[in-house]
N, C-alpha and C positions, 0 to 999 in steps of 0.2 A: 655091179661086182665090187663096189667099194667095201672096204673092210669095216664091219660093224663092231667097233671097239666098245660099244655099249653092251654088247653081249659079254657077260662075265667070263665065259669060257675062252673068248677071243681076246678080250680086253686085258687079261692078266699077262698076255704075251706081247702087248702093244709095243713095248720098248726093247724087246729081245731082237737081236739081229747079228749078222756077221759082216765084218768090215775088212777091207783091204785098200792099200794105197799104192799108187805108182807115181814116182816123182822123176820127171825128166830134168836134167841139168847139164850144162856144158863144162867140159874140162878146159881150163885156160891157163896160160902162162902167167907168171907174176907181173908181166908188163901189159896184160889185158888183151892178148891175142889168142886165137883158137889154138889149142894144143894139136900137134901132129904126130903124137906117139900112138902106138897101138893100144887098144883097149886092154888095160892091165888086170882084168878080172875074168879071165877065161874060165869056162866051166863052172860059173857060179850063177845059178838060176835066179838069184835074188838081186844080182847086179848085172844088168844087160846093157845093150846098146839100143838106141832108137834109130833115127834116120842115118846119122853120120857116126863115124868111128869115135869121135870125141864127145858124143852125146850119151851120157850115162843115164840109165833108167834104173832107179831103185824100186824093187818090187817086194812088198811085204807078203808074208804068209797071211792066211785068213785068221782073224781074231774075233772074239765075241764081245769086245768092248772097244770104245774109242781110246781109252787110256792105253790099252795094250797095243793097239795098232800104231798109235802115235809113238810109243816107246820103241817099238821095233824099227820104225822109220828112222828115229834118232840114232839108234844103234847101227843101222846100215850106213847112215851118213858118216857116223864117226869112223867106221871101218874104212870107208872110201877115202875120207879126208886123210886118215893116218897113212894109208898106202900112197896117196898122191904126194904127201909131204916127203916121202923117202924114196922116190923113184930114182933109179940109177941115171936116168936121162935128165934129171933135174926136177925140182919141185914144181908141182902144178896145184891149181885151186879149183874148187867148185864154184862156178859163176852163180850168184844168188838171185839173178833176175830172169824173168821170162823173155825179155828182149836181149838179143846177143850183144857182145862187146864189139871191139874192132873186127871188121871183116875186110880182108884184102882181096876182094873179088870172089866170084863163084869158085875159082880154082883153089881157094883157101879152105873150102869145105869138103873134107874127105868122106865120101860115102862109106858106110859101114862095110868092112871087109870080111866077107864070108867065103868059106872054102868048101870044097867037097860036096857033100849031099845038101848043104845049105846054100849053095851058090844062087839058088832061086831068089833068096832074100835080097841078095845084092843086085840081081837083075831087076827085081821089082823096084828097088830104090833108085836105080838108074832111070827107070821109066818115070817115076815121080819127079825126079830132078829135071827131066826133059819137059814134062808137062807143066809143072808148077814153079820151077826155078828152085835153086838150092837155098836161097836166103830165107824163104818162108819156113823151111824145114827146121831152122834153128830156133824158132819160137818154142819155148818149153813151158810146161805146166804140171799140174797135179791132177791125177784121175782118182776119183772117189768111187770105190766099189762097195756095193751093199746088197745083202739079201735078207729077207725076213727069216726068222728062226724056223726050224723044222716043225716045232710044236705049233706055231701060229699057222703055218701053211696046212698042216694036217687038220687042225681044228676048223679052219675056214673051209677046207674041202668037204668035211663031213656036214657042214651047214649048207653047202651048195648042192645044186642038182646036176653037176658036171660028172661025166663018166669016169674020169681018172684024175689022180693028183697032178699028173703032168699037165693035163689040159687046164686044171684050175690055176696052177702056177703060171702057165703061159698067159692066161686071161688077166691075172693080177698084174704081172709085169708089163704086159702091153698097155694096160690102163695107166700104170705108173709112168711108163715112158712117155705117154701122151702128156700127162700132167707136168712132168719135169720139163719137157721140151717147151710147153706153153709158158712156164714160169722161169725158164732159163735166164731171162732178162734180169730177174731179181737177184739170182745168184751172182751173175756177172757184176751187177751194180754194187753189190755188197762186198765183193772180194777182189775186184780189179785193182791191180797194184803195179802198173807198168806204163806210166805216162812219159817216161824219158827214154829216148833212143839215141844211138850213135848215128851220125850222118852216113856212115859207110853202108848202112843197110839199104839206103836209097841210091847213093852215088859213091863209087869207089874213092873219088877224089875228096869226099867230105869226111874222111876218117878223122875222128877227134872233135868234130863239130857236134854239139849237143842239139838235138832236134826235139821240139815239142809239137805234136800233131793234133792237139785237142782230142787225144785218145787216152783213156784210162787203161785200156787193155787192147793193144793193137792186134793180138792174136785172136781175139773174139770180135774184132771190128770188121768193117768192109775190106780192110787191107790184109786180113788174117788168112788163115789156112782153111779155105772153103772150097768145095767143088765149084765148077764153073756153071752150075745150074742149081736150083733149089730142089732137093729131092722131095718127092711127095709120096708118102708111104701109106699103106693100107693096114690099119690097126684092128680090123674086124676080127681076124683070127690069126694064129701064128702062121698058118699056111699062106694066107693072103699077104701077111707082112713080109715073109721070106720071098714070096713070088714078086712083090713090088720091088724088092732090091735086085733080084735076079734079072728082072726086065731091063734095068739100067746096065747091067753087065752084058746082056745079050745085044742091047742096042749100041754098045761100044762107048757109052758115056762113063762107065767105070771099067777098069781092067779086071778088078775082082771086088768082092764085097768089102774088103778091108779099106778100100779107097773111099768108102762112104764117110765123109767128114761131117759129123753131126754132133750136136751137144750130148746125145745119149746113145749108148749102145746096149743091146741086150745080148748077154753072153751065156753060153752053155758051160758045163764042166769040161775041162780038158781043152782039146784043140778048138780054137776060135774060128769056126767055119760055119757056113750056112747049112752044110750037110749035117754037121754035128748038132747044130741048133734044132734042125728038123727032127733028128733022131732022138736027142736027149731032152729037148725042151730047155727053157730058160733056167739058169742057175742063179744069176745075179744081174744087177743093172750097174752100168758104169756112167758116171757123170764126168764130163771131159772139159768143162768150161772154167776151171779154176786156175788163176795165175799163181806163179810162185810169189810168195809174199816176202820180200827182202827184209822186212821188219822182224821176221821170225827166223831163227837160226836154221830150222829144218824146212823152211819154206811155206809153212802153214801153221796157224794157231789152233790149239785144241778147242777153243770156244767156237770157232768157225766149223770145225768138224762136228761138234755136238749140234750146232744149228742145222747142218745138212741132214743129220739123222732125224731131228725133230721135224724138219720141214717135210721129209719123205713121209713120216707117220701122219702128219697133218694132211698132206695131199691125198693119201690113201683113204682118208675118211670122207673127203669131199665127194659129192655125187659124180658119177661117171657121165661124161658128156661126149658128144660127137667131136671129132677132131678133123674137120673138113680140110680139103686142100687149101682153101683160102685161109683158114685158121693156121695151118702149118706154115704157110708163106708168111703170115703175120708174125708168128712166133720167132722165125729166123730174123725177120726185120727188127723185131723188138730186141733180140739179143744183140744184134750189131749196133743198134742205137744206144743200148745201155752201156756199151763199151766206150762211149764218148766221155770226155773229161768234164766239159761244162754242163752242169746239171740242167741249166735253163734251156738247153738245146735238146734235151732228151724227152721225147714224147712217146708214151707207150700206148699202143692201140689195145684197148680193152674190150672191144666188141665192134659191132657194125657202126661205122662212122662215129665212134666214140674214142677219145684219147684223153689221157691224163698226163700231167707232168710226172716224171719218174718218182719224185719225192712223195707225191700224194698217192700214186699207185702202190709204192712200196709200203707206205704207212698203212694203207688199207689192208694189205695182205698180212702184215705183222699184227695188226689189231685183231683180225679174224683168227689168226694163229694163236694169239694170246688167249682169246675167249675159248678156243677149243681146249687148250690145256687147263685153263681155269675150271672148265666144266667137268673135268675129270679129277679135279683136286690136285693137279700136278704143279703146285705153286713153285716148286724148286726149279722149274724150267723157265720161269719168267725172266730170270736174270740173263739167260742166254739170248732170249728175244730182245730184252732191253739193250744188250750189248750191240745188237744190229740196229735197233732203233736210233741209238745215239749217233751212229754214222750218218743217219739221215737228218736228224735234228741239228747236229753240229758238224757241218761239212768238213771242218778241219780234222775230224776223226776218220774220214775216209782214207783208206790206205793210199789211194792214188794221190791225194792231196799231200799227205805226209811224205811220200816218196819223191814227189816233184820238189817239195821244199828242201829235202835233204840232199838230192843228187843232181839237181839241174845245173850246178856250176861246172862240174867236170865228171860226167857220168861214169866213164870207164875207170878213171883213176880212183874215184871215190868207191866205185864198185869193187875194185881190187882190194882196197883197204878194208872194206867190209868183209870180203871173202877171207882175208888174212885174219881178221878179228874172229870170225866164226870158226876158222880152222884152229886157232889158238884155244878158244874156249872149249871146243870139242875134244881137243887133245889133253885137257886137264883131267 
């Protein structure tokens, strides 16, 4: 079912798509503590809350270009920052890291306060707090949402032997979900940016103590926000995929489908539920493994977004392969390994009893990706791939290495200074 971009009718739409971003970040006080004020953006669907009352989620509309969606995220952040600078209760800042600042115990983390018909959202968060603990919920990141263009899907469907466009799209996105999950380790390795933590995340009494855990991305590592089992999904059909998730709910391992913490989600238009997914089919794919990059004022760089787009296109050209339960388990292990800081300790399982050091495994993928775009004469994209390759060839260019160098002396105080700097720049 791989997309045959060598077919001119399909290839001309190869790079067309739709993009959306969701950015989670914490509201903090100017002295580096979690804010305890109410969410100040009521009734704004683009500025929501995530787990807790002070965890802002910026949600862009759908755009047809990386440039446009990036600009919208920047404008949303500017709006939030401006509001937080002028709160009657006192100035607040947007915390620029995936790892939280000072935490004064679990009681310091206010669960998002929903009322009336939405009280179920608050009760669900209470359940998560009891099961996983509140501190893990403070990990923040960026979700990258993507769909292929309508024209590409319609052209591909007409070339297929499937009975409906809905079934064709389901088949395409199931295949893409397998491939992205399989290579999630590469995305984590190239974008991890969170090697420094405050000691209060682990022990209340260690507030202000800088902790280095040999992790480039704690949220994607073994100490991150994962289910207490490795989900094994059935990618054969959309019906079997949904059924494999429902089975975990019926067995009590998940309270509801939303509790499936996985690198990738397949989403329908409108309400994000299995019933709607079953009825409407897949609308887009969501990649959930991106750290906030504190080296960028909006938390992610445009070159990395362009790379994700190109990577998805490349993956969809690769031959479809089985994604066995063993391979799914391997993929999650690989992602957690790729979240480590020390490269020499990261071994990626690439097949039956075969492993490669992460640097070699990553270079192999980028080389293949480069050859793919060269074969289509898309030489202008080689610079995007080269940008990623340099992170591998020159470790000092890895975000995690740069962040550790800049912020290991006094993580929270330096983080506040950075948040102030970005607030000032966005206010200009």
